[in-house]
Structure formats: C-alpha cells, structure tokens
One Martini backbone bead per residue (centre of mass of N, CA, C, O) as a GRO file, in nm:
protein
  335
    1UNK     BB    1   1.013  -2.420  -2.139
    2UNK     BB    2   1.081  -2.150  -2.316
    3UNK     BB    3   0.963  -1.826  -2.303
    4UNK     BB    4   1.054  -1.761  -2.607
    5UNK     BB    5   0.835  -1.991  -2.722
    6UNK     BB    6   0.598  -1.836  -2.698
    7UNK     BB    7   0.307  -1.740  -2.798
    8UNK     BB    8   0.208  -1.448  -2.959
    9UNK     BB    9   0.110  -1.273  -2.725
   10UNK     BB   10   0.282  -1.272  -2.394
   11UNK     BB   11   0.265  -1.327  -2.048
   12UNK     BB   12   0.540  -1.289  -1.807
   13UNK     BB   13   0.654  -1.425  -1.492
   14UNK     BB   14   0.896  -1.366  -1.255
   15UNK     BB   15   0.919  -1.524  -0.955
   16UNK     BB   16   1.173  -1.402  -0.823
   17UNK     BB   17   1.083  -1.106  -0.851
   18UNK     BB   18   0.805  -1.121  -0.722
   19UNK     BB   19   0.904  -1.221  -0.443
   20UNK     BB   20   1.095  -0.981  -0.388
   21UNK     BB   21   0.878  -0.760  -0.395
   22UNK     BB   22   0.702  -0.865  -0.169
   23UNK     BB   23   0.918  -0.870   0.054
   24UNK     BB   24   1.014  -0.576   0.032
   25UNK     BB   25   0.749  -0.427   0.108
   26UNK     BB   26   0.710  -0.565   0.381
   27UNK     BB   27   0.974  -0.464   0.508
   28UNK     BB   28   0.918  -0.158   0.475
   29UNK     BB   29   0.670  -0.150   0.651
   30UNK     BB   30   0.806  -0.235   0.911
   31UNK     BB   31   0.997   0.011   0.918
   32UNK     BB   32   0.739   0.220   0.917
   33UNK     BB   33   0.502   0.101   1.091
   34UNK     BB   34   0.310  -0.045   0.874
   35UNK     BB   35   0.059  -0.171   0.708
   36UNK     BB   36  -0.036  -0.413   0.452
   37UNK     BB   37  -0.277  -0.336   0.173
   38UNK     BB   38  -0.296  -0.452  -0.117
   39UNK     BB   39  -0.356  -0.379  -0.450
   40UNK     BB   40  -0.520  -0.624  -0.659
   41UNK     BB   41  -0.568  -0.481  -0.941
   42UNK     BB   42  -0.274  -0.527  -1.047
   43UNK     BB   43  -0.339  -0.863  -1.091
   44UNK     BB   44  -0.607  -1.055  -1.034
   45UNK     BB   45  -0.459  -1.298  -0.866
   46UNK     BB   46  -0.488  -1.541  -0.633
   47UNK     BB   47  -0.195  -1.643  -0.598
   48UNK     BB   48  -0.077  -1.360  -0.532
   49UNK     BB   49  -0.253  -1.296  -0.291
   50UNK     BB   50  -0.146  -1.530  -0.117
   51UNK     BB   51   0.150  -1.431  -0.112
   52UNK     BB   52   0.089  -1.162   0.037
   53UNK     BB   53  -0.041  -1.287   0.290
   54UNK     BB   54   0.198  -1.478   0.368
   55UNK     BB   55   0.404  -1.221   0.406
   56UNK     BB   56   0.183  -1.006   0.588
   57UNK     BB   57  -0.073  -0.916   0.494
   58UNK     BB   58  -0.386  -0.801   0.629
   59UNK     BB   59  -0.494  -0.762   0.331
   60UNK     BB   60  -0.707  -0.638   0.081
   61UNK     BB   61  -0.736  -0.442  -0.206
   62UNK     BB   62  -1.007  -0.304  -0.398
   63UNK     BB   63  -1.217  -0.166  -0.624
   64UNK     BB   64  -1.430  -0.383  -0.684
   65UNK     BB   65  -1.663  -0.610  -0.598
   66UNK     BB   66  -1.581  -0.830  -0.809
   67UNK     BB   67  -1.295  -0.867  -0.692
   68UNK     BB   68  -1.380  -0.967  -0.413
   69UNK     BB   69  -1.534  -1.222  -0.524
   70UNK     BB   70  -1.253  -1.344  -0.678
   71UNK     BB   71  -1.087  -1.309  -0.409
   72UNK     BB   72  -0.896  -1.368  -0.145
   73UNK     BB   73  -0.969  -1.338   0.199
   74UNK     BB   74  -1.071  -1.208   0.524
   75UNK     BB   75  -0.983  -0.916   0.412
   76UNK     BB   76  -1.158  -0.619   0.263
   77UNK     BB   77  -1.095  -0.331   0.064
   78UNK     BB   78  -1.316  -0.095  -0.075
   79UNK     BB   79  -1.203   0.190  -0.262
   80UNK     BB   80  -1.439   0.235  -0.437
   81UNK     BB   81  -1.706   0.397  -0.514
   82UNK     BB   82  -2.014   0.327  -0.413
   83UNK     BB   83  -2.347   0.193  -0.455
   84UNK     BB   84  -2.665   0.092  -0.385
   85UNK     BB   85  -2.661  -0.164  -0.587
   86UNK     BB   86  -2.408  -0.301  -0.406
   87UNK     BB   87  -2.502  -0.375  -0.116
   88UNK     BB   88  -2.586  -0.676  -0.128
   89UNK     BB   89  -2.297  -0.779  -0.199
   90UNK     BB   90  -2.150  -0.664   0.049
   91UNK     BB   91  -2.318  -0.820   0.258
   92UNK     BB   92  -2.244  -1.101   0.156
   93UNK     BB   93  -1.944  -1.078   0.209
   94UNK     BB   94  -1.980  -1.003   0.526
   95UNK     BB   95  -2.058  -1.306   0.604
   96UNK     BB   96  -1.734  -1.423   0.542
   97UNK     BB   97  -1.603  -1.130   0.581
   98UNK     BB   98  -1.405  -0.851   0.617
   99UNK     BB   99  -1.549  -0.534   0.550
  100UNK     BB  100  -1.431  -0.239   0.380
  101UNK     BB  101  -1.533   0.103   0.316
  102UNK     BB  102  -1.516   0.372   0.101
  103UNK     BB  103  -1.618   0.722   0.159
  104UNK     BB  104  -1.754   1.072   0.038
  105UNK     BB  105  -2.065   1.036   0.138
  106UNK     BB  106  -2.353   1.024   0.313
  107UNK     BB  107  -2.519   0.845   0.125
  108UNK     BB  108  -2.324   0.606   0.126
  109UNK     BB  109  -2.282   0.567   0.429
  110UNK     BB  110  -2.589   0.511   0.486
  111UNK     BB  111  -2.569   0.241   0.286
  112UNK     BB  112  -2.370   0.089   0.540
  113UNK     BB  113  -2.494  -0.109   0.737
  114UNK     BB  114  -2.248  -0.270   0.941
  115UNK     BB  115  -2.006  -0.126   0.785
  116UNK     BB  116  -1.699  -0.060   0.761
  117UNK     BB  117  -1.581   0.290   0.749
  118UNK     BB  118  -1.419   0.517   0.534
  119UNK     BB  119  -1.300   0.841   0.489
  120UNK     BB  120  -1.247   1.018   0.210
  121UNK     BB  121  -0.949   1.212   0.130
  122UNK     BB  122  -0.832   1.489  -0.028
  123UNK     BB  123  -0.461   1.539  -0.092
  124UNK     BB  124  -0.438   1.633  -0.433
  125UNK     BB  125  -0.548   1.443  -0.672
  126UNK     BB  126  -0.840   1.514  -0.776
  127UNK     BB  127  -1.082   1.284  -0.748
  128UNK     BB  128  -1.146   1.194  -0.447
  129UNK     BB  129  -1.300   1.335  -0.175
  130UNK     BB  130  -1.301   1.529   0.068
  131UNK     BB  131  -1.237   1.893   0.124
  132UNK     BB  132  -1.327   1.895   0.434
  133UNK     BB  133  -1.367   1.845   0.766
  134UNK     BB  134  -1.676   1.894   0.761
  135UNK     BB  135  -1.735   1.668   0.558
  136UNK     BB  136  -1.616   1.436   0.719
  137UNK     BB  137  -1.821   1.457   0.952
  138UNK     BB  138  -2.075   1.407   0.781
  139UNK     BB  139  -1.994   1.116   0.703
  140UNK     BB  140  -1.943   0.998   0.986
  141UNK     BB  141  -2.242   1.047   1.083
  142UNK     BB  142  -2.351   0.829   0.856
  143UNK     BB  143  -2.203   0.612   1.007
  144UNK     BB  144  -2.216   0.304   1.180
  145UNK     BB  145  -1.888   0.227   1.113
  146UNK     BB  146  -1.648   0.408   1.204
  147UNK     BB  147  -1.270   0.395   1.140
  148UNK     BB  148  -1.168   0.635   0.927
  149UNK     BB  149  -0.916   0.690   0.683
  150UNK     BB  150  -0.879   0.779   0.327
  151UNK     BB  151  -0.597   0.789   0.094
  152UNK     BB  152  -0.445   0.932  -0.223
  153UNK     BB  153  -0.083   0.993  -0.318
  154UNK     BB  154  -0.030   0.966  -0.607
  155UNK     BB  155   0.248   1.143  -0.734
  156UNK     BB  156   0.338   1.299  -0.513
  157UNK     BB  157   0.536   1.517  -0.385
  158UNK     BB  158   0.695   1.645  -0.121
  159UNK     BB  159   0.501   1.888  -0.092
  160UNK     BB  160   0.241   1.721  -0.118
  161UNK     BB  161   0.290   1.560   0.145
  162UNK     BB  162   0.290   1.791   0.338
  163UNK     BB  163   0.003   1.886   0.269
  164UNK     BB  164  -0.134   1.616   0.339
  165UNK     BB  165  -0.061   1.608   0.637
  166UNK     BB  166  -0.232   1.857   0.715
  167UNK     BB  167  -0.502   1.738   0.627
  168UNK     BB  168  -0.505   1.490   0.804
  169UNK     BB  169  -0.465   1.631   1.075
  170UNK     BB  170  -0.715   1.819   1.061
  171UNK     BB  171  -0.925   1.593   1.030
  172UNK     BB  172  -0.869   1.434   1.284
  173UNK     BB  173  -0.925   1.663   1.485
  174UNK     BB  174  -1.217   1.724   1.403
  175UNK     BB  175  -1.325   1.440   1.460
  176UNK     BB  176  -1.247   1.432   1.760
  177UNK     BB  177  -1.421   1.675   1.845
  178UNK     BB  178  -1.686   1.508   1.733
  179UNK     BB  179  -1.625   1.191   1.845
  180UNK     BB  180  -1.399   1.067   1.640
  181UNK     BB  181  -1.215   0.772   1.614
  182UNK     BB  182  -0.913   0.676   1.445
  183UNK     BB  183  -0.778   0.356   1.363
  184UNK     BB  184  -0.766   0.435   1.053
  185UNK     BB  185  -0.492   0.516   0.808
  186UNK     BB  186  -0.531   0.505   0.465
  187UNK     BB  187  -0.268   0.468   0.224
  188UNK     BB  188  -0.090   0.483  -0.047
  189UNK     BB  189   0.153   0.380  -0.294
  190UNK     BB  190   0.399   0.309  -0.500
  191UNK     BB  191   0.501   0.608  -0.557
  192UNK     BB  192   0.448   0.683  -0.223
  193UNK     BB  193   0.586   0.486  -0.025
  194UNK     BB  194   0.861   0.638   0.065
  195UNK     BB  195   0.664   0.883   0.193
  196UNK     BB  196   0.511   0.776   0.444
  197UNK     BB  197   0.667   0.926   0.689
  198UNK     BB  198   0.526   1.214   0.614
  199UNK     BB  199   0.262   1.044   0.737
  200UNK     BB  200   0.247   0.932   1.055
  201UNK     BB  201  -0.071   0.860   1.078
  202UNK     BB  202  -0.025   0.617   0.930
  203UNK     BB  203  -0.124   0.258   0.929
  204UNK     BB  204  -0.158   0.212   0.609
  205UNK     BB  205  -0.092   0.056   0.285
  206UNK     BB  206  -0.183   0.050  -0.100
  207UNK     BB  207   0.000  -0.099  -0.290
  208UNK     BB  208   0.042  -0.256  -0.629
  209UNK     BB  209   0.277  -0.246  -0.865
  210UNK     BB  210   0.521  -0.368  -0.702
  211UNK     BB  211   0.502  -0.668  -0.799
  212UNK     BB  212   0.601  -0.570  -1.103
  213UNK     BB  213   0.595  -0.321  -1.235
  214UNK     BB  214   0.678  -0.051  -1.474
  215UNK     BB  215   0.746   0.198  -1.703
  216UNK     BB  216   0.660   0.425  -1.509
  217UNK     BB  217   0.837   0.342  -1.269
  218UNK     BB  218   1.099   0.350  -1.432
  219UNK     BB  219   1.086   0.654  -1.522
  220UNK     BB  220   1.066   0.746  -1.201
  221UNK     BB  221   1.284   0.566  -1.032
  222UNK     BB  222   1.139   0.307  -0.868
  223UNK     BB  223   1.312   0.123  -1.067
  224UNK     BB  224   1.428  -0.151  -1.240
  225UNK     BB  225   1.443  -0.379  -1.477
  226UNK     BB  226   1.496  -0.613  -1.259
  227UNK     BB  227   1.199  -0.537  -1.110
  228UNK     BB  228   1.047  -0.653  -1.359
  229UNK     BB  229   0.824  -0.922  -1.363
  230UNK     BB  230   0.655  -0.812  -1.610
  231UNK     BB  231   0.619  -0.934  -1.949
  232UNK     BB  232   0.602  -0.884  -2.308
  233UNK     BB  233   0.569  -1.103  -2.569
  234UNK     BB  234   0.683  -1.023  -2.903
  235UNK     BB  235   0.636  -0.981  -3.263
  236UNK     BB  236   0.774  -0.914  -3.564
  237UNK     BB  237   0.567  -0.845  -3.869
  238UNK     BB  238   0.696  -0.557  -3.974
  239UNK     BB  239   0.941  -0.356  -4.207
  240UNK     BB  240   0.844  -0.170  -4.459
  241UNK     BB  241   0.857   0.086  -4.298
  242UNK     BB  242   1.061   0.331  -4.260
  243UNK     BB  243   1.171   0.340  -3.924
  244UNK     BB  244   0.978   0.077  -3.884
  245UNK     BB  245   0.770  -0.132  -3.677
  246UNK     BB  246   0.565  -0.426  -3.625
  247UNK     BB  247   0.370  -0.555  -3.368
  248UNK     BB  248   0.152  -0.814  -3.211
  249UNK     BB  249   0.083  -0.548  -3.019
  250UNK     BB  250  -0.179  -0.362  -2.898
  251UNK     BB  251  -0.475  -0.253  -2.742
  252UNK     BB  252  -0.522  -0.576  -2.674
  253UNK     BB  253  -0.236  -0.591  -2.498
  254UNK     BB  254  -0.204  -0.283  -2.422
  255UNK     BB  255  -0.203  -0.020  -2.260
  256UNK     BB  256  -0.320   0.326  -2.337
  257UNK     BB  257  -0.116   0.416  -2.133
  258UNK     BB  258   0.124   0.613  -2.088
  259UNK     BB  259   0.418   0.683  -2.005
  260UNK     BB  260   0.545   0.858  -1.772
  261UNK     BB  261   0.668   1.129  -1.935
  262UNK     BB  262   0.604   0.968  -2.210
  263UNK     BB  263   0.594   0.867  -2.570
  264UNK     BB  264   0.476   0.574  -2.459
  265UNK     BB  265   0.379   0.202  -2.409
  266UNK     BB  266   0.684   0.112  -2.348
  267UNK     BB  267   0.963  -0.107  -2.264
  268UNK     BB  268   1.248  -0.211  -2.419
  269UNK     BB  269   1.445  -0.482  -2.399
  270UNK     BB  270   1.740  -0.423  -2.555
  271UNK     BB  271   1.606  -0.161  -2.703
  272UNK     BB  272   1.587   0.127  -2.938
  273UNK     BB  273   1.263   0.161  -2.884
  274UNK     BB  274   0.930   0.306  -2.980
  275UNK     BB  275   0.596   0.306  -2.863
  276UNK     BB  276   0.377   0.549  -3.028
  277UNK     BB  277   0.149   0.335  -3.135
  278UNK     BB  278  -0.201   0.215  -3.130
  279UNK     BB  279  -0.369  -0.049  -3.234
  280UNK     BB  280  -0.531  -0.324  -3.180
  281UNK     BB  281  -0.283  -0.519  -3.337
  282UNK     BB  282  -0.081  -0.265  -3.350
  283UNK     BB  283   0.259  -0.186  -3.300
  284UNK     BB  284   0.428   0.115  -3.317
  285UNK     BB  285   0.776   0.141  -3.417
  286UNK     BB  286   1.048   0.331  -3.338
  287UNK     BB  287   1.373   0.321  -3.467
  288UNK     BB  288   1.714   0.293  -3.325
  289UNK     BB  289   1.717   0.006  -3.455
  290UNK     BB  290   1.704  -0.269  -3.610
  291UNK     BB  291   1.468  -0.492  -3.762
  292UNK     BB  292   1.316  -0.831  -3.762
  293UNK     BB  293   1.134  -1.045  -3.904
  294UNK     BB  294   1.029  -1.265  -3.630
  295UNK     BB  295   1.123  -1.129  -3.389
  296UNK     BB  296   1.169  -1.139  -3.038
  297UNK     BB  297   1.035  -0.933  -2.766
  298UNK     BB  298   1.059  -0.736  -2.474
  299UNK     BB  299   0.796  -0.581  -2.270
  300UNK     BB  300   0.732  -0.307  -2.067
  301UNK     BB  301   0.464  -0.183  -1.949
  302UNK     BB  302   0.324   0.114  -1.862
  303UNK     BB  303   0.043  -0.036  -1.753
  304UNK     BB  304  -0.018  -0.314  -1.576
  305UNK     BB  305  -0.316  -0.322  -1.486
  306UNK     BB  306  -0.447  -0.293  -1.774
  307UNK     BB  307  -0.300  -0.524  -1.910
  308UNK     BB  308  -0.399  -0.761  -1.744
  309UNK     BB  309  -0.713  -0.708  -1.817
  310UNK     BB  310  -0.658  -0.822  -2.130
  311UNK     BB  311  -0.609  -1.115  -1.990
  312UNK     BB  312  -0.658  -1.454  -1.913
  313UNK     BB  313  -0.342  -1.518  -1.904
  314UNK     BB  314  -0.038  -1.616  -1.718
  315UNK     BB  315   0.285  -1.672  -1.725
  316UNK     BB  316   0.536  -1.874  -1.540
  317UNK     BB  317   0.876  -1.847  -1.385
  318UNK     BB  318   1.231  -1.931  -1.421
  319UNK     BB  319   1.498  -1.839  -1.591
  320UNK     BB  320   1.313  -1.842  -1.867
  321UNK     BB  321   1.103  -2.042  -1.767
  322UNK     BB  322   0.826  -2.260  -1.780
  323UNK     BB  323   0.576  -2.364  -1.518
  324UNK     BB  324   0.309  -2.193  -1.593
  325UNK     BB  325  -0.040  -2.088  -1.530
  326UNK     BB  326  -0.263  -1.812  -1.486
  327UNK     BB  327  -0.563  -1.687  -1.394
  328UNK     BB  328  -0.750  -1.394  -1.451
  329UNK     BB  329  -1.008  -1.386  -1.235
  330UNK     BB  330  -1.062  -1.048  -1.230
  331UNK     BB  331  -1.135  -1.013  -1.509
  332UNK     BB  332  -1.379  -0.768  -1.574
  333UNK     BB  333  -1.435  -0.667  -1.266
  334UNK     BB  334  -1.628  -0.362  -1.293
  335UNK     BB  335  -1.880  -0.409  -1.060
   0.00000   0.00000   0.00000
C-alpha cells in the first residue's frame, strides 16, 4: 500500500530516516564520549525504544511514571519531578529494573528510599532545578542513594552553555566538598546536543526529538526536511475562503505548540503554505500557492512529542510504502 493512500489524517514514519537518526545520534555520543539515554516521551512507542537500546543506548529517559510502566528496558530515568503519591509505583518498578529519579527538593528526595537519585540543577532554562550549590547539597543530604546531577539545557545558546558549565562545575565542587561524589552528570537535549562538549563534566545526554525531528528543529537549522522521519498526511477539505484552505487536521491532530520562532503549527512539504490557526478539526492554511479540494499533502508537525500523544497508532514503512503500524503504547500516560 502506498502511504499516500492512507485515510487521513494519518501519521507515517519513514523507517530508513528513523534508523539513520538513531544511528547518527549514537555515533555522535560516542564521539563526544558520553552515554546516550534518550527521552522516550518523544515517541512513546516500545518498538522504537527497543531500536534505540539495540543501537547502544544505556537506558531510557521518561517524563512520567506511567511512561516507565508502558515502555521496555532494564534501566529507566524518570526525569519529571515526582510526588509522594507516585512512590509505591516507583518502588514496584524498581523491583524489576534499575530506576533513577531526578529531584530538586529535599522533600521529594527523602521520599525515595533505596532509589538512585539525581539532583536537578537549573542551568538557565528557568523551569525546575535547584538554584544554588547550597540547595543542591541540601537535596543530596536527603537522598539515600545520591548518584549525581541532572540538568536540562534545551535551546540555550553558546553563551548560555558557557554559563551552564560554570553552574555545573560549581555545584559539583560544592557537593564534593560536602562529601558527595557524582558518578552521573545527565544533561542534553536534541537542540543542545551539539553543544555537549561545552560542558565536559557531562557523562550522558537525553535527547528525544532527534528520532523524528520536527518543524521546530527544522526552523532552528538542526536538521533538513530529509531528516524528518515523521510526517502527517492530511487532505484539503475546503477552499471556499479566498487565500485560504482548510485541512482535515486541527488541534486534535497537531500539537498546538507553534514552530519555534515562527507563526505556524507545521511545515508543509513541497508547498508554500502556512498553518496559522487550529480549531479542533480544522487546520487553517494561508496559501502561497493554490490548493485543490481533495488533494493530500504531507506536514511536518511543529512539536512532534505532543503530536504523537494525540494518536493511537502510527503507520511506518520505507520509500513511501506502508509496512505496518505501531501502537502508541504510552499515549496519555501523564501520571
């Protein structure tokens, strides 16, 4: 079956590109002398997780405990701040696999007895993480199994990475003076992967979207269209409003995160169109060239992680053919 004959909207993964992306990131990590622990929330698909592990990843990173429960692997890092009500599930997971948890408060660290714990440090993203070396020591003192540091440098520029390196170095030094040796310094993201050598203390990185890439990575110059393994097939359903067409994918098909630094929700392949507005089932397209009712087009979504989470299944194949489909097993695992 030709992928272009799929009923729309449909997600399709090119296996050749997917496999090349997985191999490529693994090779780059070897060159940087860091381990790869990919963020699996980008795909939520067990088959892709197994491909990453087979290529050399030391384990997976997930955001939520539910994702860890749904995905394979002997070692799992839960990177999202956990809470006391999740502890019993984390302990259950730890009976069958190696679990590591990131924490940025003594209260959470204290609630993880027997679980390997990393102290999250804010290196400039202003999201989560301790703000001072003294706070890092306080969290480490609350851990029963302190292992090291966790940081998230996504979208930091060159100067941001230099500042982050100073933060990591100062925190490691303060912890060592307090008697804590860090065997893991976990960082990285797809946007920040190439800057990994700027923080040489890093022992592993956690990129996620590199498996597929998306329109935000494309706009930032991190990839080319040919590197984008996942695309959404949609159909033009209306052209009645001048200068506009409507496609059959809206906010129930695409992430409502706009493309980084762009006023759009995706990149049309081989079309000068802009998806500037989403309703639930309607994608509003400003036309740079004519559209025809009934024609199908490929779209690279702005934010692939959120887009994947909207779908129960994803088709896959090679050279534009369909070979099968995968279930998005960790879809909706937000607890």
